[in-house]
Structures are given as C-alpha cells and as structure tokens.
N, C-alpha and C positions, 0 to 999 in steps of 0.2 A: 074694505077699501084697498088694502094691500094686495089682495088676490086679484082685483081688477087691474091694478098697475102691473102686477106680474104677468097677467094674461096679455096686456097690451105690449109689454116688453118682449114677450115671447113671439107675439104676432109680428112685431116690427123686425125682430131678428130673423124670423122665418122668411119674411118678404125680402129682406136684404140678402139672405143667403141664396134665394132662388134666382134672383136676377141682378147680379152685381153690375152688369153692363148697362142696365137701365136706371142708374142712379142719378142721371143728370137732373138737377133741380132738387133732389131729395135732401142733400146735405144742408143747403141754405134754408130750405123750408123747415127742416127739422130744428135747426138752431133757432130760427125766429119763432116757430111754434112752441118750442120748449121753453123759451124765455117768457113768451106771452102766457103759456099755461101755468108756469110757476107763479107769476104775479097775479094770475086770475084765480088763485085758490090752491096752490101747490099741486097742480096737475101737469107737471113738466113732461112726463113721459107720454101722457095722452096728447098734450099739445105738440110734442115732437112727432108723434105718429101722424097726427092730422096734418101738420106742416109738411111732412115728407110727402104725403099723398097729394097735397095741393101743389107743392113745388114740382112734383113729377108731372102732374096734369098740365100745369102752366108751361113747362118745358116742352111737352108734346105739342101743345097748341102753337107755340112759337115756331117749332120745327115744321109743323104742317103749313103754317103761313109762309115760311121761308121757301119751302118747296113749291108752293103755289105761285109765288112771285117769280121764281126761276122758270117755271113752266109757261107762264103767260107770254114772255117775249118770244119763246120758241113757237108758240101757237100763232102769234101775230105775224111772224115771218112767213108762215105757210100761206097766209091769206094774201 
C-alpha cells in the first residue's frame, strides 16, 4: 500500500516539475481531492493526484469556452 502511495507521489511531483506553467486549477483540485481521498479511506495522495488532474482539465475547458466566446463576436462582425 505504501509503495502505491509513493509511486503516486512521485508521479505527481514529476507532472508538477515538467509543466509548472500549466498548474491552473491543479492546486484547488489537489486540495479538494486530497481531503476527499483522506476521508474516503486514507487515500489523500491518490485523491490529490486525481483532483489535480480534474482541476487542470476543468480549467482548460473554461479557457476554451472563454476563447470561443471572444471569437464569436468577431465572426459576427464579418457577416
């Protein structure tokens, strides 16, 4: 069990080290996921890793939607 947690911790640190500029959403997700994982069976590190991944995904989706909304008025002006 400890080896799984250690592997997850190493994976999270490797992800964080490779792309520190892409951390938008990761911190909040990691905190929420870590707390939820802790209360769901003492899997805080695993929950933090999953929360970070979900938070990053959610932040990318929001950014994509924001960019599409900004592009739509420019396209309507051309018509």
